[in-house]
C-alpha positions in Angstrom: 8.3 -25.1 15.1 6.2 -25.3 12.1 8.0 -24.5 8.9 4.9 -23.2 6.7 4.3 -19.8 9.7 5.5 -16.7 9.3 8.2 -14.8 12.0 7.0 -11.0 12.9 9.4 -9.4 10.8 8.5 -11.7 7.9 4.8 -10.4 8.5 4.8 -6.7 9.1 7.3 -6.9 5.2 4.5 -9.0 3.6 1.6 -6.4 4.9 3.8 -3.5 4.2 3.8 -5.2 0.4 0.1 -5.2 0.2 -0.6 -1.6 1.8 1.7 -0.1 -1.0 0.6 -2.5 -3.6 -3.6 -1.5 -2.7 -2.4 2.0 -2.5 -0.4 2.5 -6.3 -3.5 0.8 -7.4 -6.2 3.6 -5.6 -3.7 5.8 -7.3 -4.4 4.8 -11.4 -7.9 4.4 -10.6 -7.7 7.7 -9.2 -5.4 9.0 -12.1 -7.6 7.5 -14.5 -10.5 9.2 -13.5 -9.0 12.8 -13.2 -9.9 13.0 -9.5 -7.2 15.0 -8.2 -8.4 15.9 -4.4 -8.7 12.2 -3.8 -5.1 11.8 -5.4 -3.5 14.6 -3.5 -4.7 12.7 -0.4 -3.6 9.0 -1.8 -0.2 10.6 -2.8 -0.1 11.8 0.9 -0.9 8.5 2.5 2.3 6.9 0.1 4.0 9.8 1.4 3.4 8.6 5.3 4.5 4.7 4.3 7.9 5.4 2.7 
């Protein structure tokens, strides 16, 4: 088997890490803009991902 390929667990972990990283960036942007409504939605999404 090709050693450069990721198994499904590694792909799942990488995907989850990317989702969390992108969500954190979106939360920081919403905070910087003072968008409380968006911030609440993003925080709810963060709870869902945990």
